[in-house]
A tleap script that builds the chain and sets N, CA, C and O, in Angstrom:
source leaprc.protein.ff14SB
mol = sequence {
  NMET GLU ILE LEU VAL ILE ILE ILE GLY GLY
  ALA ILE ALA PHE VAL LEU PHE LEU ASN HIE
  MET ASN LYS LYS ARG ARG ALA ALA LEU ILE
  GLU LYS TYR LYS ASP GLU SER ILE VAL ALA
  LYS ILE MET GLY ARG MET ILE TRP GLN GLY
  GLN THR PRO GLU GLN LEU THR ASP SER LEU
  GLY THR PRO VAL ASP VAL ASP ARG LYS VAL
  LEU LYS THR LYS THR LYS GLU ILE TRP LYS
  TYR ASN GLN THR GLY LYS GLY ARG PHE ALA
  LEU ARG VAL THR LEU GLU ASN GLY GLU VAL
  VAL GLY TRP GLU GLN LYS CSER
}
set mol.1.N position { 1.008 -1.188 0.131 }
set mol.1.CA position { 0.200 0.077 -0.285 }
set mol.1.C position { 0.569 1.272 0.004 }
set mol.1.O position { -0.172 2.225 -0.236 }
set mol.2.N position { 1.748 1.415 0.554 }
set mol.2.CA position { 2.798 2.612 0.750 }
set mol.2.C position { 3.507 2.560 -0.543 }
set mol.2.O position { 4.028 3.614 -0.906 }
set mol.3.N position { 3.627 1.470 -1.345 }
set mol.3.CA position { 4.474 1.790 -2.696 }
set mol.3.C position { 3.491 2.444 -3.445 }
set mol.3.O position { 3.957 3.479 -3.922 }
set mol.4.N position { 2.271 2.254 -3.753 }
set mol.4.CA position { 1.028 2.853 -3.935 }
set mol.4.C position { 0.931 4.052 -4.006 }
set mol.4.O position { 0.904 4.711 -5.045 }
set mol.5.N position { 0.855 4.539 -2.648 }
set mol.5.CA position { 0.951 6.133 -2.131 }
set mol.5.C position { 1.990 6.838 -2.822 }
set mol.5.O position { 1.795 7.883 -3.441 }
set mol.6.N position { 3.329 6.136 -2.689 }
set mol.6.CA position { 4.343 6.974 -3.275 }
set mol.6.C position { 4.253 7.080 -4.899 }
set mol.6.O position { 4.389 8.141 -5.508 }
set mol.7.N position { 4.021 5.919 -5.455 }
set mol.7.CA position { 3.578 6.123 -7.250 }
set mol.7.C position { 2.658 7.138 -7.476 }
set mol.7.O position { 2.857 7.926 -8.401 }
set mol.8.N position { 1.402 7.261 -6.561 }
set mol.8.CA position { 0.363 8.422 -7.189 }
set mol.8.C position { 1.102 9.575 -6.838 }
set mol.8.O position { 1.304 10.522 -7.600 }
set mol.9.N position { 1.555 9.469 -5.525 }
set mol.9.CA position { 2.262 11.137 -4.905 }
set mol.9.C position { 3.146 11.555 -6.333 }
set mol.9.O position { 2.974 12.530 -7.065 }
set mol.10.N position { 3.947 10.672 -6.422 }
set mol.10.CA position { 5.497 10.707 -7.937 }
set mol.10.C position { 4.321 11.481 -9.208 }
set mol.10.O position { 4.604 12.493 -9.848 }
set mol.11.N position { 3.018 10.710 -9.331 }
set mol.11.CA position { 2.778 10.951 -10.530 }
set mol.11.C position { 1.994 12.363 -10.287 }
set mol.11.O position { 1.993 13.151 -11.232 }
set mol.12.N position { 1.348 12.721 -9.117 }
set mol.12.CA position { 0.703 14.046 -8.911 }
set mol.12.C position { 1.784 14.992 -9.077 }
set mol.12.O position { 1.763 15.896 -9.911 }
set mol.13.N position { 2.878 14.734 -8.141 }
set mol.13.CA position { 4.100 15.833 -8.774 }
set mol.13.C position { 4.522 16.290 -9.950 }
set mol.13.O position { 4.683 17.451 -10.326 }
set mol.14.N position { 4.726 15.040 -10.626 }
set mol.14.CA position { 5.208 14.940 -12.143 }
set mol.14.C position { 4.173 15.817 -12.889 }
set mol.14.O position { 4.569 16.804 -13.510 }
set mol.15.N position { 3.066 15.542 -12.856 }
set mol.15.CA position { 2.028 16.431 -13.387 }
set mol.15.C position { 1.968 17.978 -13.448 }
set mol.15.O position { 1.983 18.756 -14.401 }
set mol.16.N position { 1.882 18.196 -11.847 }
set mol.16.CA position { 1.927 19.284 -11.481 }
set mol.16.C position { 3.176 20.257 -12.141 }
set mol.16.O position { 2.969 21.357 -12.653 }
set mol.17.N position { 4.384 19.670 -12.026 }
set mol.17.CA position { 5.910 20.230 -12.619 }
set mol.17.C position { 5.413 20.429 -14.157 }
set mol.17.O position { 5.507 21.537 -14.685 }
set mol.18.N position { 4.928 19.406 -14.792 }
set mol.18.CA position { 4.905 19.729 -16.556 }
set mol.18.C position { 3.835 20.970 -16.596 }
set mol.18.O position { 3.850 21.719 -17.572 }
set mol.19.N position { 3.077 21.140 -15.724 }
set mol.19.CA position { 1.932 22.142 -15.788 }
set mol.19.C position { 2.539 23.194 -15.432 }
set mol.19.O position { 2.217 24.075 -16.228 }
set mol.20.N position { 3.204 23.563 -14.711 }
set mol.20.CA position { 4.355 24.578 -14.246 }
set mol.20.C position { 5.019 25.050 -15.566 }
set mol.20.O position { 4.916 26.098 -16.204 }
set mol.21.N position { 5.683 23.999 -15.738 }
set mol.21.CA position { 6.619 24.492 -17.395 }
set mol.21.C position { 5.693 24.720 -18.507 }
set mol.21.O position { 6.114 25.427 -19.422 }
set mol.22.N position { 4.785 24.358 -18.571 }
set mol.22.CA position { 3.620 24.843 -19.852 }
set mol.22.C position { 3.581 26.461 -19.495 }
set mol.22.O position { 3.828 27.355 -20.304 }
set mol.23.N position { 3.278 26.608 -18.340 }
set mol.23.CA position { 2.806 27.909 -17.960 }
set mol.23.C position { 4.048 28.969 -18.123 }
set mol.23.O position { 3.860 30.060 -18.661 }
set mol.24.N position { 5.381 28.555 -17.603 }
set mol.24.CA position { 6.277 29.299 -17.865 }
set mol.24.C position { 6.786 29.495 -19.443 }
set mol.24.O position { 7.228 30.571 -19.847 }
set mol.25.N position { 6.660 28.285 -20.292 }
set mol.25.CA position { 6.782 28.528 -21.511 }
set mol.25.C position { 5.729 29.443 -22.348 }
set mol.25.O position { 5.975 30.134 -23.336 }
set mol.26.N position { 4.509 29.261 -21.692 }
set mol.26.CA position { 3.582 30.096 -22.321 }
set mol.26.C position { 3.894 31.672 -22.326 }
set mol.26.O position { 3.859 32.497 -23.239 }
set mol.27.N position { 4.176 31.767 -21.125 }
set mol.27.CA position { 4.620 33.155 -20.907 }
set mol.27.C position { 5.806 33.831 -21.414 }
set mol.27.O position { 5.791 34.985 -21.842 }
set mol.28.N position { 7.080 32.905 -21.340 }
set mol.28.CA position { 7.995 33.158 -22.468 }
set mol.28.C position { 7.652 33.677 -23.869 }
set mol.28.O position { 8.146 34.656 -24.429 }
set mol.29.N position { 6.613 32.750 -24.381 }
set mol.29.CA position { 6.139 32.838 -25.842 }
set mol.29.C position { 5.634 34.155 -25.982 }
set mol.29.O position { 6.073 34.867 -26.885 }
set mol.30.N position { 4.686 34.604 -25.129 }
set mol.30.CA position { 3.920 35.565 -25.279 }
set mol.30.C position { 4.716 36.933 -25.281 }
set mol.30.O position { 4.492 37.905 -26.002 }
set mol.31.N position { 5.809 36.776 -24.201 }
set mol.31.CA position { 6.479 38.086 -24.037 }
set mol.31.C position { 7.463 38.390 -25.493 }
set mol.31.O position { 7.931 39.449 -25.910 }
set mol.32.N position { 7.547 36.943 -26.062 }
set mol.32.CA position { 8.402 37.262 -27.197 }
set mol.32.C position { 7.577 37.544 -28.475 }
set mol.32.O position { 7.876 38.363 -29.343 }
set mol.33.N position { 6.584 36.806 -28.456 }
set mol.33.CA position { 5.714 37.318 -29.907 }
set mol.33.C position { 4.365 37.974 -29.838 }
set mol.33.O position { 3.619 38.200 -30.791 }
set mol.34.N position { 4.143 38.270 -28.453 }
set mol.34.CA position { 3.116 39.235 -28.168 }
set mol.34.C position { 1.711 39.371 -28.737 }
set mol.34.O position { 1.086 40.420 -28.894 }
set mol.35.N position { 1.296 38.049 -29.039 }
set mol.35.CA position { 0.377 37.652 -29.912 }
set mol.35.C position { -0.153 36.344 -29.241 }
set mol.35.O position { 0.581 35.386 -29.000 }
set mol.36.N position { -1.388 36.380 -28.982 }
set mol.36.CA position { -1.945 34.964 -28.198 }
set mol.36.C position { -2.400 33.932 -29.292 }
set mol.36.O position { -2.052 32.767 -29.097 }
set mol.37.N position { -3.053 34.180 -30.293 }
set mol.37.CA position { -2.916 33.157 -31.407 }
set mol.37.C position { -1.866 32.559 -32.083 }
set mol.37.O position { -1.899 31.442 -32.600 }
set mol.38.N position { -0.612 33.595 -32.061 }
set mol.38.CA position { 0.686 32.700 -32.478 }
set mol.38.C position { 1.188 31.650 -31.480 }
set mol.38.O position { 1.833 30.649 -31.793 }
set mol.39.N position { 0.815 31.997 -30.244 }
set mol.39.CA position { 1.693 31.247 -28.772 }
set mol.39.C position { 0.466 30.319 -28.824 }
set mol.39.O position { 0.862 29.225 -28.421 }
set mol.40.N position { -0.640 30.260 -29.086 }
set mol.40.CA position { -1.768 29.010 -29.007 }
set mol.40.C position { -1.152 28.067 -30.210 }
set mol.40.O position { -1.049 26.881 -29.898 }
set mol.41.N position { -0.735 28.415 -31.512 }
set mol.41.CA position { -0.503 27.521 -32.457 }
set mol.41.C position { 0.877 26.729 -31.982 }
set mol.41.O position { 1.051 25.512 -31.926 }
set mol.42.N position { 1.881 27.885 -31.630 }
set mol.42.CA position { 3.169 26.996 -31.181 }
set mol.42.C position { 2.806 25.892 -30.151 }
set mol.42.O position { 3.024 24.684 -30.245 }
set mol.43.N position { 2.157 26.628 -29.074 }
set mol.43.CA position { 2.005 25.397 -27.838 }
set mol.43.C position { 1.274 24.060 -28.228 }
set mol.43.O position { 1.142 23.110 -27.456 }
set mol.44.N position { 0.763 24.112 -29.670 }
set mol.44.CA position { -0.106 23.289 -30.189 }
set mol.44.C position { 0.815 22.300 -31.411 }
set mol.44.O position { 0.400 21.508 -32.257 }
set mol.45.N position { 1.868 22.638 -31.151 }
set mol.45.CA position { 3.047 22.002 -32.177 }
set mol.45.C position { 2.328 22.105 -33.782 }
set mol.45.O position { 2.505 21.225 -34.625 }
set mol.46.N position { 1.481 23.361 -34.023 }
set mol.46.CA position { 1.238 23.543 -35.487 }
set mol.46.C position { 1.904 24.111 -36.104 }
set mol.46.O position { 2.754 24.837 -35.587 }
set mol.47.N position { 1.735 23.966 -37.778 }
set mol.47.CA position { 2.635 24.291 -38.548 }
set mol.47.C position { 1.665 25.256 -39.631 }
set mol.47.O position { 0.663 24.748 -40.133 }
set mol.48.N position { 2.018 26.553 -39.914 }
set mol.48.CA position { 1.078 27.113 -40.718 }
set mol.48.C position { 1.682 27.937 -41.853 }
set mol.48.O position { 2.825 28.308 -41.587 }
set mol.49.N position { 1.199 28.345 -43.116 }
set mol.49.CA position { 1.768 29.242 -44.050 }
set mol.49.C position { 2.144 30.420 -43.425 }
set mol.49.O position { 1.503 31.014 -42.557 }
set mol.50.N position { 3.058 30.687 -43.835 }
set mol.50.CA position { 3.616 32.034 -43.357 }
set mol.50.C position { 4.260 32.237 -42.250 }
set mol.50.O position { 4.433 33.381 -41.830 }
set mol.51.N position { 4.792 30.960 -41.497 }
set mol.51.CA position { 5.198 31.030 -40.418 }
set mol.51.C position { 6.552 31.118 -40.475 }
set mol.51.O position { 6.935 30.472 -41.450 }
set mol.52.N position { 7.789 31.798 -39.672 }
set mol.52.CA position { 8.839 32.033 -39.811 }
set mol.52.C position { 9.708 30.951 -39.280 }
set mol.52.O position { 9.288 30.139 -38.456 }
set mol.53.N position { 10.857 30.939 -39.726 }
set mol.53.CA position { 11.955 29.770 -39.148 }
set mol.53.C position { 11.614 29.658 -37.654 }
set mol.53.O position { 11.297 28.639 -37.040 }
set mol.54.N position { 11.779 31.261 -37.069 }
set mol.54.CA position { 11.865 30.827 -35.274 }
set mol.54.C position { 10.855 30.342 -34.797 }
set mol.54.O position { 10.929 29.587 -33.827 }
set mol.55.N position { 9.321 30.771 -35.549 }
set mol.55.CA position { 8.327 30.308 -34.890 }
set mol.55.C position { 8.001 28.640 -35.387 }
set mol.55.O position { 7.163 27.978 -34.775 }
set mol.56.N position { 8.602 28.197 -36.304 }
set mol.56.CA position { 8.609 26.851 -36.664 }
set mol.56.C position { 9.425 26.271 -35.549 }
set mol.56.O position { 8.883 25.503 -34.755 }
set mol.57.N position { 10.860 26.628 -35.419 }
set mol.57.CA position { 11.554 25.983 -34.549 }
set mol.57.C position { 10.894 26.029 -32.619 }
set mol.57.O position { 11.192 25.164 -31.795 }
set mol.58.N position { 10.177 27.008 -32.386 }
set mol.58.CA position { 9.637 27.141 -31.349 }
set mol.58.C position { 8.381 26.009 -31.284 }
set mol.58.O position { 7.837 25.567 -30.272 }
set mol.59.N position { 8.144 25.735 -32.489 }
set mol.59.CA position { 6.827 24.636 -32.469 }
set mol.59.C position { 6.999 23.271 -32.262 }
set mol.59.O position { 6.489 22.434 -31.518 }
set mol.60.N position { 8.135 23.276 -33.407 }
set mol.60.CA position { 8.658 21.531 -33.624 }
set mol.60.C position { 9.806 21.285 -33.122 }
set mol.60.O position { 10.193 20.121 -33.022 }
set mol.61.N position { 10.627 22.427 -32.679 }
set mol.61.CA position { 11.916 21.819 -32.466 }
set mol.61.C position { 13.149 22.007 -33.243 }
set mol.61.O position { 12.729 22.516 -34.282 }
set mol.62.N position { 14.299 21.908 -33.340 }
set mol.62.CA position { 15.333 22.043 -34.346 }
set mol.62.C position { 15.085 20.692 -35.666 }
set mol.62.O position { 14.751 19.542 -35.380 }
set mol.63.N position { 15.292 21.091 -36.802 }
set mol.63.CA position { 14.974 19.988 -37.719 }
set mol.63.C position { 16.083 18.769 -37.561 }
set mol.63.O position { 17.161 19.105 -37.071 }
set mol.64.N position { 15.932 17.547 -37.891 }
set mol.64.CA position { 16.748 16.435 -37.819 }
set mol.64.C position { 17.830 16.857 -39.220 }
set mol.64.O position { 19.001 16.479 -39.166 }
set mol.65.N position { 17.428 17.501 -40.207 }
set mol.65.CA position { 18.397 17.830 -41.203 }
set mol.65.C position { 17.556 19.018 -41.961 }
set mol.65.O position { 16.356 19.262 -41.838 }
set mol.66.N position { 18.455 19.640 -42.720 }
set mol.66.CA position { 17.428 20.871 -43.660 }
set mol.66.C position { 18.562 20.669 -45.231 }
set mol.66.O position { 19.765 20.409 -45.285 }
set mol.67.N position { 17.650 20.896 -46.239 }
set mol.67.CA position { 18.024 21.091 -47.606 }
set mol.67.C position { 17.903 22.208 -47.959 }
set mol.67.O position { 16.781 22.688 -48.117 }
set mol.68.N position { 19.030 22.917 -48.174 }
set mol.68.CA position { 18.878 24.329 -48.586 }
set mol.68.C position { 19.305 24.598 -50.054 }
set mol.68.O position { 20.250 23.945 -50.496 }
set mol.69.N position { 18.732 25.435 -50.780 }
set mol.69.CA position { 18.668 25.780 -52.211 }
set mol.69.C position { 19.060 27.218 -52.554 }
set mol.69.O position { 18.236 27.922 -51.970 }
set mol.70.N position { 19.651 27.749 -53.011 }
set mol.70.CA position { 19.603 29.217 -53.427 }
set mol.70.C position { 19.579 29.593 -55.004 }
set mol.70.O position { 20.469 29.562 -55.855 }
set mol.71.N position { 18.628 29.847 -55.043 }
set mol.71.CA position { 18.020 30.193 -56.474 }
set mol.71.C position { 18.206 31.818 -56.991 }
set mol.71.O position { 18.498 32.629 -56.112 }
set mol.72.N position { 18.063 32.248 -58.213 }
set mol.72.CA position { 18.067 33.617 -58.318 }
set mol.72.C position { 17.303 34.273 -58.043 }
set mol.72.O position { 17.506 35.485 -58.118 }
set mol.73.N position { 16.113 33.780 -57.614 }
set mol.73.CA position { 14.882 34.944 -57.180 }
set mol.73.C position { 14.184 34.495 -55.965 }
set mol.73.O position { 13.107 35.042 -55.726 }
set mol.74.N position { 14.744 33.317 -54.913 }
set mol.74.CA position { 14.331 32.843 -53.854 }
set mol.74.C position { 15.518 31.904 -53.199 }
set mol.74.O position { 16.428 31.395 -53.853 }
set mol.75.N position { 15.348 31.791 -51.932 }
set mol.75.CA position { 16.035 30.594 -51.038 }
set mol.75.C position { 14.955 29.938 -50.522 }
set mol.75.O position { 14.019 30.427 -49.889 }
set mol.76.N position { 15.193 28.501 -50.913 }
set mol.76.CA position { 14.238 27.389 -50.393 }
set mol.76.C position { 15.235 26.383 -49.592 }
set mol.76.O position { 16.456 26.290 -49.715 }
set mol.77.N position { 14.322 25.623 -48.695 }
set mol.77.CA position { 14.814 25.058 -47.496 }
set mol.77.C position { 13.569 23.736 -47.301 }
set mol.77.O position { 12.377 23.991 -47.473 }
set mol.78.N position { 13.912 22.743 -47.035 }
set mol.78.CA position { 13.107 21.647 -46.646 }
set mol.78.C position { 13.625 21.274 -45.283 }
set mol.78.O position { 14.717 20.706 -45.277 }
set mol.79.N position { 13.089 21.473 -44.226 }
set mol.79.CA position { 13.284 21.151 -42.866 }
set mol.79.C position { 12.674 19.776 -42.719 }
set mol.79.O position { 11.493 19.669 -43.050 }
set mol.80.N position { 13.145 18.986 -42.386 }
set mol.80.CA position { 13.067 17.210 -41.932 }
set mol.80.C position { 13.110 16.881 -40.524 }
set mol.80.O position { 14.072 16.828 -39.758 }
set mol.81.N position { 11.643 16.629 -40.299 }
set mol.81.CA position { 11.782 15.849 -39.118 }
set mol.81.C position { 11.439 14.500 -38.667 }
set mol.81.O position { 11.266 13.795 -39.662 }
set mol.82.N position { 11.283 13.905 -37.674 }
set mol.82.CA position { 10.959 12.525 -37.584 }
set mol.82.C position { 11.348 11.327 -38.208 }
set mol.82.O position { 10.523 10.582 -38.736 }
set mol.83.N position { 12.674 11.072 -38.178 }
set mol.83.CA position { 13.411 10.189 -38.718 }
set mol.83.C position { 12.592 9.044 -39.040 }
set mol.83.O position { 11.714 8.918 -38.187 }
set mol.84.N position { 12.534 8.090 -40.013 }
set mol.84.CA position { 11.934 6.979 -40.338 }
set mol.84.C position { 12.924 5.914 -40.739 }
set mol.84.O position { 12.715 4.701 -40.703 }
set mol.85.N position { 14.061 6.536 -41.137 }
set mol.85.CA position { 14.928 5.507 -42.057 }
set mol.85.C position { 15.790 6.286 -42.668 }
set mol.85.O position { 15.551 7.492 -42.726 }
set mol.86.N position { 17.019 5.722 -43.272 }
set mol.86.CA position { 17.783 6.678 -44.111 }
set mol.86.C position { 17.547 7.354 -45.067 }
set mol.86.O position { 17.339 6.959 -46.215 }
set mol.87.N position { 17.557 8.285 -44.727 }
set mol.87.CA position { 17.337 9.618 -45.950 }
set mol.87.C position { 15.522 9.333 -45.681 }
set mol.87.O position { 14.803 9.845 -46.540 }
set mol.88.N position { 15.078 8.845 -44.969 }
set mol.88.CA position { 13.366 9.047 -44.863 }
set mol.88.C position { 12.859 9.764 -43.576 }
set mol.88.O position { 13.357 9.528 -42.475 }
set mol.89.N position { 11.895 10.607 -43.760 }
set mol.89.CA position { 11.468 11.400 -42.786 }
set mol.89.C position { 9.832 11.515 -43.026 }
set mol.89.O position { 9.205 11.623 -44.080 }
set mol.90.N position { 9.338 11.445 -41.531 }
set mol.90.CA position { 7.629 11.475 -41.634 }
set mol.90.C position { 7.055 12.713 -41.706 }
set mol.90.O position { 5.826 12.670 -41.649 }
set mol.91.N position { 7.624 14.010 -41.832 }
set mol.91.CA position { 7.292 15.422 -42.090 }
set mol.91.C position { 8.623 16.114 -42.651 }
set mol.91.O position { 9.764 15.963 -42.214 }
set mol.92.N position { 8.275 16.778 -43.547 }
set mol.92.CA position { 9.107 17.771 -44.184 }
set mol.92.C position { 8.328 18.949 -44.638 }
set mol.92.O position { 7.319 19.029 -45.340 }
set mol.93.N position { 9.055 19.834 -44.059 }
set mol.93.CA position { 8.518 21.228 -44.111 }
set mol.93.C position { 9.249 22.347 -45.039 }
set mol.93.O position { 10.445 22.552 -44.835 }
set mol.94.N position { 8.651 22.989 -45.930 }
set mol.94.CA position { 9.246 23.556 -47.277 }
set mol.94.C position { 8.957 25.186 -46.602 }
set mol.94.O position { 7.893 25.615 -46.157 }
set mol.95.N position { 10.274 25.891 -46.701 }
set mol.95.CA position { 10.383 27.298 -46.624 }
set mol.95.C position { 10.911 27.953 -47.969 }
set mol.95.O position { 11.832 27.547 -48.677 }
set mol.96.N position { 10.000 29.208 -48.174 }
set mol.96.CA position { 10.724 29.965 -49.140 }
set mol.96.C position { 10.957 31.476 -48.668 }
set mol.96.O position { 10.117 32.216 -48.156 }
set mol.97.N position { 12.272 31.754 -48.956 }
set mol.97.CA position { 12.369 33.059 -48.396 }
set mol.97.C position { 12.207 33.395 -46.969 }
set mol.97.O position { 12.078 34.587 -46.690 }
set mol.98.N position { 12.195 32.507 -46.016 }
set mol.98.CA position { 12.315 32.472 -44.360 }
set mol.98.C position { 10.808 32.539 -44.117 }
set mol.98.O position { 10.436 33.321 -43.242 }
set mol.99.N position { 9.837 31.783 -44.813 }
set mol.99.CA position { 8.518 31.539 -44.822 }
set mol.99.C position { 7.851 30.188 -45.075 }
set mol.99.O position { 7.946 29.643 -46.175 }
set mol.100.N position { 7.021 29.525 -43.827 }
set mol.100.CA position { 6.462 28.060 -44.480 }
set mol.100.C position { 5.522 28.606 -45.714 }
set mol.100.O position { 4.733 29.550 -45.676 }
set mol.101.N position { 5.837 27.730 -46.832 }
set mol.101.CA position { 4.678 27.483 -47.642 }
set mol.101.C position { 4.051 26.161 -47.861 }
set mol.101.O position { 3.198 26.006 -48.735 }
set mol.102.N position { 4.367 25.406 -47.252 }
set mol.102.CA position { 3.950 24.024 -47.254 }
set mol.102.C position { 4.644 22.862 -46.644 }
set mol.102.O position { 5.851 22.910 -46.406 }
set mol.103.N position { 3.895 21.791 -46.378 }
set mol.103.CA position { 4.573 20.429 -45.604 }
set mol.103.C position { 3.877 19.405 -46.399 }
set mol.103.O position { 2.976 19.544 -47.226 }
set mol.104.N position { 4.568 18.192 -45.920 }
set mol.104.CA position { 4.170 16.917 -46.124 }
set mol.104.C position { 4.526 15.934 -45.025 }
set mol.104.O position { 5.652 15.700 -44.586 }
set mol.105.N position { 3.246 15.341 -44.618 }
set mol.105.CA position { 3.386 14.620 -43.586 }
set mol.105.C position { 3.237 13.182 -43.699 }
set mol.105.O position { 2.061 12.898 -43.929 }
set mol.106.N position { 3.823 12.402 -43.639 }
set mol.106.CA position { 3.265 10.602 -43.611 }
set mol.106.C position { 3.205 9.988 -42.731 }
set mol.106.O position { 4.198 9.932 -42.006 }
set mol.107.N position { 2.143 9.326 -42.427 }
set mol.107.CA position { 2.088 8.205 -41.627 }
set mol.107.C position { 2.598 6.964 -41.424 }
set mol.107.O position { 2.191 6.276 -40.487 }
savepdb mol mol.pdb
quit
């Protein structure tokens, strides 16, 4: 019975810690972006067209790999997330001139 109480107490403490960290992160993001709708998207780990590289990193983290091409009229990058094998990724986000223009997600 004591073990069960310790486990439940630890689980509650962990949930409270995560809640505290989420509140701190949200407050820092509001300070940074000054826009609740952007912060809500980032906290929801969303991708959207027009998203900046910094917002994408705040939302999904640092990509596993990036392909970059500099063309005459634009710079194109493909940010790769969730590696599933050699050269295979479950998510690829395309940025042009520093803005998300699309993404492809495989299940």
